[in-house]
N, C-alpha and C positions, 0 to 999 in steps of 0.2 A: 750438733754440738760445735761451738766456736772453737777455733784452733787454740790449743793450750800449749804452754811451755812445759814440756814434760821431762822429768829426770827418771832414768831407769837404772836399777842397781842389780848387779850380779855378784854372788858371793862364792860360787864354785865354777869349775870349768863349764859344766852343763848349763848352769845358771847364766853365765856370761854369754854363751851362745844363744840362749833364748832371749836375753836382753837385746842382743844385736838384731835378732829377728823381729822383735817388737819395734825396735827403732826404725827398721826399714819400712815397716808397714804403717806405723803410727807417727813417726817422727819422734825426736827426742834426743837428749844427751845421755850417752851410756857411761856409767861408772862401774868399773870392775875391780875386785880385789887384786892387788898388784901382781901376784904370782900367776894370775890367769888373764892378764891384759893382752888383748889383741887389737889390731887395727887402730882406730883413733879414739878408743875409750879412754876416759880419764882414770888413772890408777888411784887407789886409796889403800891405806893401811888400817884405819879405824873407821868403821861405819858410823858409830855415834858422833864422832868428830866431824865427819863429812856431812851428815844429815843436819847437824847443828848449823852448819854454814849454808846449806842449800835449801833448807825446809821452806823458808819464806821467799826464796829467789825464784821458785818454780810454781806453776799453777797446779801441777799434779806430779805425784811420785808413784812409780811402779817398782815394787821390790820382788825379785825372784828369791824369796827367802821365807822362812817360817814366820807365822804371824806373831809369835812371842818375841822374836828378835826385833821385828818392826815396832811392836808396841813399846818395848823398852827404849828404843831410839827416839820415837816421836813424842812420848808421854810428856817430857818436860817442855816441849815446844808448842803444845796445843794451846790456843788462845781463845778462839771464839768460833761458833758455828757459822757466823757470817763472813769470816775472813780466812779460816784455815784452808789449806790446799787439799785437793783430793789425794787420798792414799789408797792404793790397791796393792795386794800381795798375792803371790801364787807359789805353788810348788815348782820344782825344777822341770817337771814335765808339762807344766801349764794345764794340768788336769782340772784344778780347782782355782778359780780366780775370785778372790774375796774383796769386796768393797769394804774397806776398813774405816775410813774417815771421810766426812763431808760428802756423803752419798748424794744428797740433793743439790745444795747450793754450789758445792765444789765440783760436782759432776762425776764423783767416783762410781756411782752406780752405772752410768752410761759408759764410763771408761772401762769398767770391769767387763761389760758386755763386748766392747770393742776388742779388748785383749783376748777374751775367750774365743771370739771369732777368728783371731789370728792363730791361737794355740790349738783350737779344736776342743777346748775344755768346757767346763761348766761354770758360768758366772754364779757367784754366791752373794745374793742380795738379802740383807737382814733388816733393812729399815721396815718398820711395822706397816706403813701404808702400802709399800710395794708388795710386801708379803701377803697383805689382805686384799690387794687389788683395789685400793681406795686412793682417790686423788689426794696428792700431797700439796698443801697450800704453798709451801716454800718452793717446791719444784714448779708449780703452776705460775707463781709470781715471777720466777726466773724466765720461764718461757714467754711470758707476756710482757717482759721488760718493765716490771713493777719493782720499785724499791720497798723493802720491808722496813717499816719504821720502828717496830718493837719486836725483835727476833724472839724474845722470850715467850711471846703469845702464840707462836706457831704451834708449839706442842699442845697448847690448850685446844686450839681449833682442830688440829689433826687428831687429837684424842677424842674429841666429840664426834668426828667423822668415823673413827674406828668403832666407837660405841653405837654408831647408827643413830645419833641424836641429830636433830635439825640444827642448822647453823644459819643465823640471819646474815643477810648480805646487803649492804648499801653500795650500789655500783651504778650510778646514774648514766654513765656512758658505756656501760657493758665492757669495761676494760678487761675483766677477768674471763669473760666469755663462757660463763656457766649459767645454767638455768635449771629450775626444777629441783626435785629432791636430790640430796638432803638439804639443799639451800632454800631458805625462805626469803624472797626478795622484799626489801624494805624500800618503798618508793618515797616516803616522806620521813624527814629526820624525827618528827614527833612520834613516829611509829616504833622507833628503836627501843628495845627492851634492855635496860641496863642489867648487867650481871649474867645475861645469857650469852652463850658462845656466839661470836659474830666476827665478820670481816667488813671493814670500812675502807672503801676504795675512793680516794678523792685527791684532787690537786690542792685542796685547801686544808688548813689546820683546823678542821671543824668537827672532829670526832667528839661526840658527847660522852664517850665511855672509855675510860682509861684501860678497861679490861678487854677491849676489842683489838683484834689484829688490824693494824693500820698498814695499808698498802698505797703507795703513791705512784701513779702512772707518770712516766717520763714524757709528758705530752706538752709541756710548756716550752715554746720556742722564743728565745730572746733575740730581739733586734737591737743592736747597739751602735750608736754614733758617738764620736768623741773628738775632742781637740787633740792636736799633735802634742805628744809628750805627757799626756795625763797619766798619773801613776795607777798601778793596779789597785791599790788600796781605795782610791776614790771611786773607781768603777765598781768594785765589789761592794763598797759601802752603799752606793746608790741602789744596786740590785737588792741588797738586804733590806734597806729602808722601804723600798717599794713593795717587796714581798710581804714584809711585816705589816705595812699599812693596809694591804689588800687581803691579808689573811691567807696568802698563798704559801705553799711549802717549797723550800729550796730543794727538797728531795725530788720534786717533779720537773726540774729543769732537764730538758732533753736535748737542747741544741742552742747554739749561739751563732749569730750571723751578722755580717756588716758589709760594707762596700769594699771592693777590692783595692781601693786606694789606701786602705788601712791594714793591708796584709803584713806589713812590717812594723806595726805599732806594738811596742813591747808591753805596754800596760794591758792592751786587749788580749794579746797572746798569753800573758801570764794569768789573766782572769779565766780564760777558757781552760788553761792547764790546771788551775786550782780547782775548777769545777769538774775536772776529769772528762771534759767534753771537747770534741773536735770543733774547731772554728771554721765556719763556712763563709766564703767571700763571694759576693755577687758583682758582676759587672754593672756599671752604671746604666747601661742600656736595659738590662733586665729589671733593675729597680725602678726605672722610669716608667715601665709598663704597668706597674702596680698602682692602683687607685687608693692612695692613702688618705685617711680622713682628715689629717692635720698637716697639709703641706706647708713648707716654710720657704719664704722668699730668701731668707738669709742662707739656708742650705742650698737653695737654687743658685744663689750668687757665688757661693764658695765651692760647691761640689759639682754644679751643673745639673743637679737633679733636685726635685722638690722634697724628697723624703729618703732618709736612710733607715732609721730605727723601725718605723712602722712598716715600710716596704720590705725590709729584710726579714722581719718577724713573720709577716704574711707569706712571703715566698717560702720560708723554711717550714711553715706550718702546712704547706701543700694543700691549700684550699681551706684552711681553717679560718677562725675568726679571732679578732683581737679581744683579749681578756683585759688588757691594760693598754689604753692608748698612750701616746707619747708622753713621757714624763722627762723632766730635764733638771739638771743642775747647771752651774756655770760652765762645766766642761764635758758633761755626759748627757746623752739622750738614751732613753730605754723604752722599748715597747715589748709587750708580751702577747703572743698568739697561741691558741690551742690547736694542736694537731689532733684530728679525730681518728 
């Protein structure tokens, strides 16, 4: 489980002591009702008012409180299965630790297990797939670093798995990493059966069935070169135009790279930030080692190396292949490589 930003709440003296114990073991910011505050916990007078402020500031919330109290606090704040934080609650002894909200994508199920390991209690997991010992597609997608394109279809596929029905799967690069029953592998697009439960894993916007669960691997690595001072809007527009022309999905962007001479370029930094992806910079010596298919004399003259975009994309793909060779506007060059 990746490191989460956790808020922990105690409503009684015993609850606050348990909150501090959980914070010591798991990390997290402790919030205790004012009359029981000790150490460096943040005091509060009204739990609903506090949670209204903190709910979307943290990745996960642990309440040492009754489930009913927690439900009344979080109910007005719940937005979407894809974005809500994890919520776990437990009694003041930590005997029963309940995964209350966002069990799969938010990680509440796993967090409940971690809390129970600290308290010596019993994790209470009520998501249907976990209770039945069936693979959950939303959890599997999270583990495999796949973006869910239509979250509403997860319940359809998970329901089919729970009912022990077969689920068709189009996954040409085996990104999901599953094989055999209950999945039926679809090798060719023409074999796909519309209306049947299915999962479509692709970097392209090529799914033929609106009813399929669409998963996008974050496998496309962008190599970008640009002139000094080019605005973020121009870089982003070129990315969008190229992806649209090639039928690629922006959901599949997994990384962005350029030459280290551009590490202070505002437009490039803003583009990566907007994509929510860390920007990787390579030294010229490393880029020069890459055999790019479209070297440029102009780039060689200006930067001292024959390629920036293609070389950077290939390096970031870690041995992958170019999906889109260098494309350019007046101020931006872009190449896209697939990481296998």
